[in-house]
C-alpha positions in Angstrom: 12.7 6.5 7.9 15.9 4.9 6.7 19.5 5.9 7.1 21.7 4.9 4.2 25.0 3.2 4.6 27.1 3.0 1.5 24.2 4.0 -0.8 22.6 7.3 -1.4 19.0 7.8 -2.4 18.6 7.1 -6.0 18.4 9.7 -8.7 16.7 8.9 -12.0 18.9 8.5 -15.1 18.1 9.1 -18.7 17.3 5.5 -19.3 14.6 5.5 -16.6 16.6 3.5 -14.1 17.9 4.6 -10.7 21.5 5.4 -10.2 23.2 5.2 -6.8 26.0 7.6 -6.0 28.5 4.7 -5.7 30.2 2.9 -8.6 27.9 1.2 -11.2 30.5 -0.8 -13.2 29.8 -4.1 -11.5 30.0 -7.7 -12.7 27.7 -10.6 -12.1 28.7 -13.1 -9.5 27.4 -16.6 -9.6 25.6 -16.4 -6.3 22.8 -19.0 -6.2 23.5 -20.1 -9.8 23.9 -23.7 -9.2 23.8 -24.7 -12.8 27.2 -22.8 -13.3 25.9 -21.3 -16.5 28.3 -18.7 -17.9 25.4 -17.4 -20.0 23.4 -16.7 -16.8 26.3 -14.9 -15.3 26.7 -12.7 -18.3 23.1 -11.7 -18.2 23.4 -10.1 -14.7 24.5 -6.6 -13.8 25.6 -5.0 -10.6 24.5 -7.9 -8.4 26.3 -6.9 -5.3 24.9 -3.3 -5.5 21.4 -4.7 -6.0 21.8 -6.7 -2.8 22.9 -3.6 -1.0 19.9 -1.7 -2.4 17.6 -4.4 -1.0 19.2 -4.0 2.4 18.5 -0.3 2.4 15.0 -0.6 0.9 11.9 -0.1 3.1 9.3 -1.3 0.6 9.9 -4.0 -2.1 7.4 -4.1 -4.9 7.2 -7.2 -7.1 5.8 -7.8 -10.5 4.0 -11.2 -10.5 3.9 -12.9 -13.9 7.4 -14.3 -14.9 8.8 -12.8 -11.7 7.1 -14.1 -8.5 5.7 -16.9 -10.5 7.2 -18.8 -13.5 4.2 -18.4 -15.8 2.4 -15.5 -17.5 -1.0 -15.9 -15.8 -3.0 -14.4 -18.7 -1.3 -16.7 -21.2 -2.0 -19.7 -19.0 -5.6 -18.7 -18.6 -5.9 -18.2 -22.4 -4.5 -21.6 -23.0 -6.9 -23.1 -20.5 -9.8 -21.4 -22.3 -8.6 -22.6 -25.7 -7.3 -19.2 -26.9 -3.6 -19.6 -26.1 -2.0 -19.0 -29.5 -4.0 -15.9 -30.2 -3.2 -14.3 -26.9 0.5 -15.3 -26.6 1.3 -13.0 -29.5 -0.4 -10.0 -28.0 1.3 -10.7 -24.6 4.7 -10.8 -26.3 4.2 -7.5 -28.0 2.9 -5.9 -24.8 5.9 -7.1 -22.7 8.3 -5.8 -25.4 6.7 -2.4 -25.1 5.5 -2.2 -28.7 1.9 -1.3 -27.8 0.1 0.3 -24.9 -0.7 -2.0 -22.0 -4.4 -1.1 -21.9 -4.8 -1.9 -25.6 -3.1 -5.2 -25.1 -5.2 -6.0 -22.0 -8.4 -5.2 -23.8 -7.4 -7.3 -26.9 -6.5 -10.3 -24.8 -9.6 -10.2 -22.7 -11.8 -9.7 -25.7 -10.3 -12.9 -27.1 -10.5 -15.0 -23.9 -13.9 -13.9 -22.5 -13.3 -15.9 -19.3 -16.3 -16.8 -17.3 -16.4 -17.0 -13.5 -16.6 -20.8 -13.7 -13.5 -20.9 -16.0 -11.6 -18.7 -13.5 -12.6 -21.0 -10.7 -11.7 -24.2 -12.6 -8.4 -22.7 -13.8 -7.3 -21.9 -10.2 -8.1 -25.4 -9.1 -6.5 -27.2 -12.1 -3.5 -25.0 -12.9 -2.1 -23.4 -9.7 0.8 -21.1 -10.3 4.4 -22.2 -9.8 6.5 -20.0 -7.6 9.9 -18.9 -9.0 13.1 -20.3 -7.7 14.0 -19.0 -4.2 11.2 -16.4 -4.2 9.5 -17.8 -1.1 12.7 -17.8 0.8 13.5 -14.3 -0.4 10.1 -13.0 0.7 10.5 -14.7 4.1 13.9 -13.0 4.3 12.4 -9.6 3.6 9.6 -10.1 6.0 12.1 -11.1 8.7 13.8 -7.7 8.2 10.5 -5.9 8.6 10.2 -4.7 5.0 6.8 -4.0 3.4 6.0 -6.1 0.4 3.6 -5.3 -2.4 2.5 -7.2 -5.5 1.9 -4.9 -8.5 0.7 -6.7 -11.6 -1.0 -6.1 -14.9 -2.5 -9.5 -14.3 -5.7 -10.3 -12.5 -6.4 -9.9 -8.8 -8.3 -13.2 -8.6 -5.4 -15.2 -10.0 -2.8 -13.4 -7.8 -4.7 -13.9 -4.4 -3.7 -17.5 -4.0 0.0 -16.6 -4.7 -0.1 -13.8 -2.1 -1.7 -16.2 0.5 1.0 -18.8 -0.2 3.7 -16.2 0.3 2.1 -14.6 3.4 1.5 -11.3 1.7 -1.6 -9.3 2.8 -4.3 -9.2 0.1 -4.5 -5.4 0.8 -1.0 -5.2 -0.7 -2.1 -6.3 -4.2 -2.4 -3.9 -7.0 -3.8 -5.7 -10.0 -6.7 -5.7 -12.5 -10.2 -6.8 -11.6 -12.5 -8.7 -13.8 -16.2 -7.9 -14.0 -19.0 -10.4 -14.8 -22.6 -10.5 -15.6 -25.1 -12.0 -13.1 -25.0 -15.3 -15.0 -21.2 -15.4 -14.5 -20.2 -14.5 -18.1 -17.3 -12.1 -18.7 -18.5 -8.5 -18.9 -15.4 -6.3 -18.8 -12.4 -5.3 -16.7 -12.2 -2.4 -14.2 -10.5 0.4 -16.2 -10.3 2.5 -13.0 -7.4 0.3 -11.7 -4.0 2.0 -12.3 -2.5 -1.3 -13.4 -5.0 -1.5 -16.3 -3.1 1.1 -18.3 0.5 2.0 -19.4 2.4 3.7 -16.6 0.0 2.1 -14.1 2.7 0.5 -11.9 4.3 3.9 -11.4 0.9 5.2 -10.4 0.4 2.4 -8.0 3.8 3.1 -6.4 2.9 6.8 -6.1 -0.2 5.8 -4.3 1.8 3.5 -2.0 4.3 6.3 -1.3 1.5 8.5 0.1 1.0 6.1 3.0 4.7 6.3 4.1 7.2 9.0 5.1 8.9 10.9 2.2 12.3 9.4 2.8 11.0 5.8 2.4 13.0 3.9 -0.1 11.1 1.8 -2.7 12.5 -0.8 -5.0 10.6 -2.4 -7.9 11.6 -5.9 -9.1 10.3 -7.3 -12.4 10.9 -8.7 -15.8 9.0 -6.4 -18.1 8.9 -3.0 -19.7 6.0 -1.9 -17.5 8.2 -2.6 -14.4 11.0 -0.5 -15.8 8.6 2.4 -16.0 8.1 2.4 -12.3 11.3 4.5 -11.7 10.3 7.1 -10.7 8.5 7.2 -8.3 10.3 4.0 -7.1 13.9 4.8 -6.2 15.3 1.7 -7.8 14.5 -1.0 -10.4 16.0 -4.4 -10.3 15.5 -6.4 -13.5 14.8 -10.2 -13.1 15.5 -12.7 -15.9 15.3 -16.0 -14.1 12.2 -17.1 -16.1 12.2 -15.0 -19.2 14.9 -12.5 -20.4 13.4 -9.5 -22.1 16.4 -8.1 -24.1 15.3 -4.4 -23.9 14.7 -4.6 -20.2 18.0 -6.4 -19.6 19.8 -3.8 -21.7 18.3 -0.8 -19.9 18.2 -2.1 -16.3 21.1 -0.9 -14.2 20.7 -3.8 -11.9 19.8 -7.3 -13.2 19.6 -10.7 -11.6 18.5 -14.2 -12.6 18.0 -15.8 -9.1 16.5 -14.2 -6.0 19.2 -15.8 -3.9 21.5 -13.2 -5.3 19.7 -10.6 -3.3 20.1 -12.3 0.1 
């Protein structure tokens, strides 16, 4: 489906990241870093190669929380429901990879117990904030005919408004679904969704791959440990630290950026 120019199809390395067959010893260039922060520049890795990967990629998959949007949606919802401090600790442990995602998800939802009304009120009163340059980057990708998916351990109902704002089809969302009793009280979450468990983002990408030719190139972009797990079946992973820098992810990611303008 795609002929590569200057990049070969990725192979998986021992650290779970994809390696191209051209040089990997790159430095960060301050493209789009208008604050001139040396610290931000030092956080990045192989920015120019990451931009080339995006040029070659047919499908770009994005994490949502702390990547497409600035917030962690579940933390914001917990705070809105008066359970913020209890849930923030669990989220931090989950993103650092110190517990299975499904355990963390169950723990957080058991604490929050969000009702349908609370979800509706939350969406109205606390709309998500898009990350810097993400809308322009998505438009850039769409203009190049690339397919875009949102793959999140968050909740479908919270992500739908984000997808609509970015012009992404709701069919291209892989996320968790909340279930409610007839009176609108929280009942459970749909454990059949791949994103409800550890390794779920890789499973989602494997499902996406089945809909496209075998030579389709897929890149995952995200900030967390669950995003790093997506290679394979994704060909490449690009770490994003523009909102939150996860040290373990930054250390292991072969490609790392802090502003989506760096990929255009």
